[in-house]
C-alpha positions as CSV (number, residue, x, y, z in Angstrom):
1,M,-76.0,43.4,-6.0
2,S,-78.3,46.2,-4.8
3,L,-77.3,49.8,-4.8
4,E,-77.3,49.8,-1.0
5,L,-74.8,47.0,-0.8
6,L,-72.6,48.7,-3.4
7,S,-72.8,51.9,-1.3
8,K,-71.8,50.1,1.9
9,L,-68.9,48.4,0.0
10,E,-67.7,51.8,-1.3
11,T,-67.8,53.3,2.2
12,K,-65.8,50.4,3.6
13,I,-63.3,50.6,0.7
14,Q,-62.9,54.3,1.2
15,A,-62.4,53.8,5.0
16,A,-59.8,51.2,4.3
17,L,-57.9,53.5,1.8
18,E,-57.9,56.3,4.4
19,T,-56.6,53.9,7.0
20,I,-53.8,52.7,4.7
21,E,-52.8,56.3,3.9
22,L,-52.7,57.2,7.6
23,Q,-50.6,54.1,8.3
24,R,-48.2,55.1,5.4
25,M,-47.8,58.6,6.9
26,E,-47.1,57.2,10.4
27,L,-44.6,54.8,8.9
28,E,-42.8,57.6,7.1
29,D,-42.7,59.6,10.4
30,E,-41.3,56.6,12.2
31,K,-38.6,56.1,9.5
32,Q,-37.6,59.7,9.9
33,K,-37.4,59.4,13.7
34,N,-35.4,56.2,13.3
35,A,-32.9,57.9,10.9
36,Q,-32.5,60.7,13.5
37,L,-31.9,58.2,16.2
38,V,-29.3,56.3,14.1
39,E,-27.5,59.6,13.4
40,Q,-27.6,60.5,17.1
41,N,-26.3,57.1,18.1
42,Q,-23.4,57.4,15.6
43,Q,-22.5,60.8,17.1
44,L,-22.7,59.4,20.7
45,Q,-20.5,56.4,19.6
46,Q,-17.9,58.8,18.2
47,D,-18.1,60.9,21.4
48,L,-17.6,57.7,23.5
49,N,-14.7,56.6,21.4
50,S,-13.1,60.0,21.8
51,W,-13.5,60.1,25.5
52,S,-12.2,56.5,25.8
53,D,-9.1,57.5,23.8
54,K,-8.6,60.5,26.1
55,V,-9.0,58.4,29.2
56,S,-6.7,55.7,27.9
57,G,-4.1,58.4,27.1
58,L,-4.3,59.9,30.6
59,V,-4.1,56.5,32.2
60,G,-1.0,55.8,30.1
61,L,0.6,59.0,31.3
62,L,-0.2,58.2,34.9
63,N,1.4,54.7,34.4
64,E,4.5,56.3,32.9
65,E,4.7,58.6,35.9
66,V,4.4,55.8,38.4
67,T,6.9,53.7,36.5
68,E,9.4,56.5,36.4
69,S,9.1,57.2,40.1
């Protein structure tokens, strides 16, 4: 193999390694964003459950009032 071919190969390998590293960093960023979204989703689910319980309790009170009337 000539030195020119080896140099081209080295350049391509270096570019590939840089691309791989960039992809790894992007993947790590996306994993962090996903973890934040999972946490936010859990909080919203808890809020929804809380509101649902409150509404159910209020509806129950209204039904008691209507039944007693």
